[in-house]
C-alpha positions in Angstrom: 66.0 -12.7 2.9 65.9 -12.1 -0.8 63.1 -10.0 -2.3 61.9 -10.6 -5.8 59.6 -8.7 -8.2 57.9 -10.6 -11.0 54.9 -10.3 -13.2 52.2 -13.0 -13.3 49.1 -13.4 -15.5 46.0 -14.9 -13.8 42.6 -15.5 -15.5 39.5 -15.1 -13.4 35.8 -14.7 -13.9 33.6 -12.3 -11.9 30.3 -10.5 -12.4 30.6 -6.7 -12.5 27.4 -4.8 -11.6 27.3 -2.2 -14.4 24.9 0.8 -14.1 22.7 -0.7 -16.8 22.5 -4.1 -15.1 21.7 -2.4 -11.8 18.9 -0.4 -13.6 17.4 -3.6 -15.1 17.3 -5.3 -11.7 15.6 -2.2 -10.2 13.0 -2.1 -13.0 12.2 -5.8 -12.6 11.1 -5.3 -8.9 9.0 -2.2 -9.5 5.2 -2.5 -9.7 3.2 -0.8 -12.4 2.7 2.5 -10.5 6.3 2.8 -9.5 7.4 1.9 -13.0 5.2 4.6 -14.5 6.8 7.2 -12.2 10.3 6.0 -13.3 9.3 6.3 -17.0 8.0 9.8 -16.5 11.2 10.8 -14.8 13.3 9.4 -17.6 11.1 11.2 -20.2 12.0 14.5 -18.4 15.7 13.9 -18.3 16.3 12.1 -21.6 15.4 14.1 -24.7 15.8 11.1 -27.0 12.9 9.3 -25.3 9.3 10.0 -26.3 5.9 8.4 -25.8 4.6 6.4 -28.6 1.3 7.8 -29.7 -1.6 5.3 -29.4 -4.2 5.7 -32.1 -7.6 5.3 -30.6 -10.3 3.8 -32.7 -13.3 6.0 -33.4 -15.8 4.9 -30.8 -18.6 7.1 -32.3 -19.7 4.9 -35.1 -23.1 5.1 -36.8 -24.4 2.1 -34.8 -23.5 3.9 -31.6 -25.5 6.9 -32.5 -28.4 4.7 -33.6 -28.4 2.9 -30.2 -28.1 6.2 -28.4 -31.1 7.7 -30.2 -33.1 4.6 -29.5 -32.3 4.8 -25.8 -33.2 8.5 -25.6 -36.5 7.9 -27.4 -37.5 5.0 -25.2 -36.6 7.0 -22.1 -38.7 9.9 -23.1 -41.7 7.6 -23.8 -41.4 6.1 -20.4 -41.2 9.5 -18.7 -43.8 11.5 -20.6 -46.2 9.1 -22.4 -46.8 6.4 -19.8 -50.6 6.4 -19.0 -50.4 3.8 -16.2 -51.8 5.2 -12.9 -50.7 2.2 -10.9 -47.0 2.9 -11.0 -45.7 5.7 -8.8 -42.9 8.0 -10.0 -39.8 7.2 -8.2 -38.5 10.3 -6.4 -34.9 11.3 -6.6 -32.9 10.1 -3.5 -30.9 13.1 -2.5 -28.6 11.0 -0.3 -26.9 10.0 -3.6 -25.8 13.6 -4.0 -24.2 14.1 -0.5 -20.9 15.9 -0.9 -17.7 14.3 0.1 -16.1 14.6 3.5 -14.3 18.0 3.8 -10.6 18.0 4.0 -8.5 19.4 6.8 -7.8 22.6 4.8 -11.5 23.1 4.0 -12.5 22.5 7.7 -10.0 25.1 8.9 -10.7 27.7 6.2 -14.4 27.5 7.1 -13.6 28.4 10.7 -11.3 31.1 9.6 -13.9 32.8 7.4 -16.4 33.1 10.3 -13.7 34.4 12.6 -13.4 38.3 12.8 -9.8 39.1 12.0 -8.1 41.8 9.9 -7.4 41.1 6.2 -3.6 41.0 6.9 -4.0 38.4 9.7 -6.4 36.4 7.6 -3.8 36.2 4.9 -1.3 34.9 7.4 -3.8 32.4 8.7 -4.5 31.1 5.2 -0.8 30.7 4.5 -0.4 28.7 7.8 -3.4 26.5 6.9 -2.1 25.7 3.5 1.4 24.9 4.9 0.1 22.3 7.4 1.2 18.7 6.9 -1.4 15.9 6.5 -0.9 15.2 10.3 -1.8 18.8 11.1 1.7 20.1 12.0 3.3 23.3 11.0 6.8 22.5 9.7 7.8 25.9 8.4 9.8 28.3 10.6 8.1 31.5 11.9 10.9 33.6 10.6 10.6 32.2 7.1 6.9 32.8 7.0 7.4 36.4 8.1 9.9 36.9 5.3 7.7 35.4 2.6 4.6 37.4 3.7 6.6 40.6 4.4 5.3 40.9 7.9 6.6 40.8 11.5 7.1 37.6 13.4 4.7 38.9 16.0 2.0 39.0 13.4 2.8 35.5 12.3 2.5 34.3 15.9 -0.8 36.1 16.2 -2.1 34.3 13.1 -0.7 31.0 14.4 -2.5 31.3 17.7 -5.8 31.9 15.9 -5.4 28.8 13.8 -4.4 26.8 16.9 -7.7 27.8 18.5 -9.6 26.0 15.7 -11.0 22.5 15.7 -9.5 19.9 16.0 -7.5 20.7 19.2 -3.8 20.5 18.7 -3.8 21.6 15.1 -1.0 23.8 13.7 1.4 22.7 16.5 5.1 22.9 15.7 6.1 19.7 17.6 4.5 16.9 19.6 4.9 18.7 22.9 3.0 21.7 21.7 0.3 19.5 20.1 -0.4 17.7 23.4 -0.3 21.0 25.3 -2.9 22.6 23.0 -5.2 19.6 23.5 -4.8 19.7 27.3 -5.6 23.5 27.3 -8.7 22.8 25.3 -9.8 20.3 28.0 -8.7 22.5 30.9 -6.3 19.7 32.0 -3.0 21.5 31.5 -2.0 21.4 35.2 -0.5 19.3 37.9 1.6 16.2 37.1 0.2 16.0 33.6 1.6 19.4 32.8 5.0 18.5 34.2 5.2 15.3 32.2 4.2 16.9 28.9 6.6 19.8 29.4 9.7 18.0 30.5 9.4 14.2 30.5 8.0 12.9 27.2 11.2 10.9 26.5 11.0 9.3 29.9 7.4 8.3 29.2 8.5 6.8 25.9 11.2 4.8 27.6 8.8 3.6 30.4 10.7 5.2 33.3 7.7 5.4 35.5 9.5 4.5 38.7 12.1 7.3 38.1 9.2 9.9 37.6 7.5 8.7 40.7 10.6 9.3 42.8 11.3 12.6 41.1 7.9 14.1 42.0 7.5 12.1 45.2 4.2 10.5 44.1 3.0 6.9 43.9 3.6 4.8 40.8 -0.1 4.5 40.4 -0.5 8.3 40.0 2.2 8.4 37.4 0.5 5.5 35.5 -2.8 7.4 35.6 -1.2 10.6 34.2 0.5 8.7 31.5 -2.7 6.8 30.5 -4.4 10.2 30.3 -1.7 11.6 28.0 -1.8 8.6 25.8 -5.5 9.2 25.1 -4.6 12.5 23.3 -4.2 12.5 19.5 -0.6 13.0 18.4 -1.8 13.5 14.8 -4.9 15.7 14.9 -5.1 16.1 11.2 -5.2 12.4 10.4 -9.0 12.2 10.9 -9.5 14.5 7.9 -7.7 12.3 5.3 -9.4 13.0 2.0 -10.9 10.2 0.0 -8.7 11.4 -2.8 -5.8 9.9 -0.8 -7.1 6.4 -1.2 -4.6 4.2 -3.1 -6.2 1.6 -5.3 -4.3 -1.6 -6.3 -3.5 -1.7 -10.0 -2.9 -5.3 -11.0 0.4 -5.8 -12.8 -0.9 -9.0 -14.5 -4.3 -10.3 -15.4 -5.3 -14.0 -15.8 -8.4 -14.6 -17.9 -10.2 -17.8 -18.8 -11.4 -18.4 -22.3 -12.9 -21.8 -23.4 -11.4 -23.6 -20.5 -7.9 -22.2 -21.0 -6.1 -19.6 -18.9 -4.3 -16.7 -20.6 -1.8 -14.4 -19.0 -1.8 -10.7 -19.9 0.8 -8.3 -18.6 -0.9 -5.0 -17.8 1.1 -2.3 -19.6 -1.8 0.0 -20.1 -0.7 2.2 -17.1 2.8 2.7 -18.5 3.4 4.6 -21.7 5.2 2.9 -24.6 8.5 4.5 -25.4 10.4 5.0 -28.7 13.5 6.9 -29.8 13.0 10.4 -31.2 14.4 10.4 -34.7 15.0 14.1 -34.7 18.3 13.7 -32.8 19.8 11.2 -35.3 20.8 14.1 -37.5 23.0 15.4 -34.8 25.1 12.2 -34.8 26.3 13.2 -38.3 27.3 16.7 -37.3 30.8 17.9 -36.5 30.1 19.0 -33.0 31.9 16.3 -31.0 30.5 17.4 -27.6 27.0 17.2 -28.9 27.6 13.8 -30.5 29.1 12.5 -27.3 26.0 13.7 -25.3 23.5 12.3 -27.8 25.4 8.9 -27.9 25.2 8.6 -24.1 21.5 9.5 -24.0 20.9 7.1 -26.9 22.5 4.2 -25.1 20.6 5.0 -22.0 17.3 5.2 -23.9 17.9 1.9 -25.7 18.8 0.1 -22.5 15.7 1.4 -20.7 13.5 0.1 -23.5 15.3 -3.2 -23.5 14.9 -3.5 -19.7 11.2 -2.8 -19.9 10.7 -5.5 -22.5 12.8 -7.9 -20.4 10.7 -7.1 -17.3 7.5 -7.8 -19.2 8.8 -11.1 -20.6 10.1 -12.3 -17.2 6.9 -11.3 -15.4 4.8 -13.1 -18.1 6.9 -16.3 -17.7 6.7 -16.3 -13.9 3.0 -15.8 -13.8 2.4 -18.4 -16.5 4.4 -20.9 -14.5 2.3 -20.0 -11.4 -0.9 -20.5 -13.3 0.2 -23.9 -14.5 1.0 -25.1 -11.0 -2.0 -23.6 -9.4 -4.6 -24.5 -12.0 -6.6 -26.5 -9.5 -6.9 -23.4 -7.3 -8.1 -21.3 -10.2 -10.7 -24.0 -11.2 -12.0 -25.1 -7.8 -11.0 -22.6 -5.1 -8.9 -22.0 -2.0 -9.1 -25.7 -0.8 -7.0 -26.7 -3.8 -4.2 -24.2 -3.3 -0.9 -26.1 -3.5 2.3 -25.4 -1.6 4.8 -23.8 -3.9 8.3 -22.4 -3.6 10.2 -19.8 -5.6 12.8 -22.5 -6.6 10.0 -24.5 -8.4 9.1 -21.5 -10.5 12.8 -20.7 -11.1 13.4 -24.2 -12.4 10.4 -24.1 -14.7 11.2 -20.6 -16.2 15.0 -21.2 -16.3 16.0 -18.2 -14.2 17.6 -17.7 -10.8 15.6 -17.9 -7.6 16.5 -14.3 -6.8 15.0 -13.1 -10.1 11.7 -14.8 -9.2 11.8 -12.9 -5.9 12.3 -9.6 -7.6 9.7 -10.4 -10.3 6.9 -11.0 -7.7 7.9 -8.3 -5.3 4.9 -6.0 -4.5 3.0 -7.1 -7.6 -0.6 -8.2 -7.9 -2.5 -10.4 -10.3 -6.2 -10.3 -11.2 -7.7 -13.8 -11.6 -11.2 -15.2 -12.0 -10.9 -16.0 -8.3 -10.1 -12.4 -7.3 -7.1 -10.1 -6.8 -4.1 -11.6 -5.1 -0.6 -10.5 -4.4 1.8 -12.8 -6.2 3.5 -13.8 -2.9 0.1 -15.3 -1.9 0.7 -18.3 -4.1 4.1 -19.1 -2.5 3.1 -21.0 0.6 4.5 -23.7 2.8 2.5 -26.9 3.2 2.5 -30.6 3.9 1.9 -33.9 2.1 -0.1 -36.9 3.1 0.8 -40.6 2.8 -0.7 -40.7 -0.7 1.6 -38.0 -1.9 -1.0 -35.2 -2.2 0.1 -31.8 -1.1 -1.9 -29.2 0.9 -0.9 -25.6 1.5 -1.0 -23.9 5.0 -3.8 -21.6 3.7 -5.9 -24.7 2.7 -5.5 -26.2 6.1 -6.5 -22.9 7.8 -9.5 -22.7 5.6 -10.6 -26.2 6.3 -10.3 -25.8 10.0 -12.2 -22.5 9.8 -15.0 -24.2 7.9 -15.3 -26.9 10.4 -15.6 -24.4 13.3 -18.2 -22.3 11.4 -20.4 -25.4 10.7 -20.1 -26.8 14.2 -23.0 -26.9 16.7 -22.5 -23.9 19.1 -24.0 -25.8 21.9 -21.7 -28.8 21.3 -18.5 -27.4 19.8 -15.9 -29.7 18.4 -12.9 -30.5 20.5 -9.4 -30.1 19.1 -9.0 -33.9 19.0 -12.3 -34.2 17.1 -11.1 -31.6 14.5 -7.9 -33.6 14.1 -9.7 -36.8 13.7 -12.0 -35.4 11.0 -9.1 -34.0 9.0 -7.2 -37.2 9.3 -10.1 -39.4 8.4 -11.9 -37.4 5.7 -9.3 -35.1 4.1 -5.6 -35.4 4.8 -4.6 -38.6 6.6 -1.8 -36.7 8.3 1.4 -38.3 9.5 1.7 -37.8 13.2 4.7 -35.4 13.2 3.1 -33.3 10.4 0.0 -32.9 12.5 2.0 -31.8 15.5 3.7 -29.2 13.3 0.3 -27.8 12.3 -0.9 -27.6 15.8 2.3 -26.0 17.0 2.3 -23.4 14.2 -1.4 -22.6 14.8 -0.7 -22.0 18.5 2.3 -19.9 17.6 0.3 -17.7 15.2 -2.3 -17.0 17.9 0.2 -16.3 20.7 1.1 -13.0 19.0 -1.9 -11.5 20.9 -1.0 -11.3 24.6 -4.7 -11.4 25.7 -5.1 -14.8 24.0 -2.1 -16.6 25.6 -4.0 -18.5 28.3 -6.8 -19.4 25.9 -4.4 -20.5 23.2 -2.6 -22.9 25.5 -6.0 -24.6 26.2 -7.6 -24.5 22.8 -5.5 -23.4 19.8 -8.0 -24.4 17.2 -10.8 -22.4 18.7 -8.7 -19.3 18.3 -8.5 -19.8 14.5 -11.8 -18.0 14.4 -10.0 -14.8 15.3 -7.7 -15.1 12.4 -10.6 -14.5 10.0 
């Protein structure tokens, strides 16, 4: 067989995922808060980027002071110069000044400060308390704490035992087993089969090997089940009940839809993200003779320019996508949930002129504030059906209509499933037979997710729609 070596040219096209393109895709699917965190990170690592200063208008104009003076004068007159004896002075409601719920740290420090311990042990206890995770566990090693505080491990263990004696039971445990043990000791229940299961068989409990445990300890399966049920009543995260109100996460809408004179306007919310610009100071370095510095500045300049371009592209894409949604769902915005239409990402992609995957990234985890309320963008993409007249209805609309029928029915003479179907067919939708069967099947499927409702769902799927709301 003869072997030959030759050189051939072949022309092909392929998409190469550059770091810049990858960054643009990632930026598109970030919501406002995540995007703000990314920008702050870039500001720390790229010296060429800086925030664009926003010049705030002077809010203290002469008219404002005039109105303020007028308000104060009227208030004083009402408070001190009102001669009416009929009106009672409204007392201050001190319930409005109730302090917020104490955090886990505050709760433990309060107990520590009323516990008689030496100053050294108190310092160790304070360190342990401040080192606890939000769930109430101590994740630091005893040896590391002893080195940091320059004390012995025995002293650290003494301080740990003091903190572990505080409320809530199970606090400052180093693992799940110790957490459960501390709670059982507090209840004087750390004994018998319960003690053995907690000490040696938590994995078997998690895997449901109850028969194996019954044979191992020569007891009945019922006794094992009772012990397991008792253990499951314990709190594996004793610190979770002390979550601070400061930990509450509020939804920041990425887009706002407002109505003015019968028209809807889309506004991308960029108030939470700082505006970026290139720092002109570093331009002079590009003209220097330091090649290494020029190379560094050039790379950072390209990175900064691409980031700013990606942010503008994200804003433009998000605006176009939401604008297309508003155009298709105008009836919903005008009239309410019963007029929500079924919609797919492909429809929006065709209107905007982008790929379907780009629409998916643009709506990922983002919210829109509308005159009808705050919604996740994914809410508008719903499946649905059409009637013989060509009108389309979303699944959310169907659920809402059935819910309304059930709420308005006579409790002493509830509507049957067939009656509900007849009402929807006659008054609202005029379903084709197979479409109606799909709705009934889907409704039953949704409700079967709860095991306790299986038998009821088989008998009356529509009645269970009450539990969905």
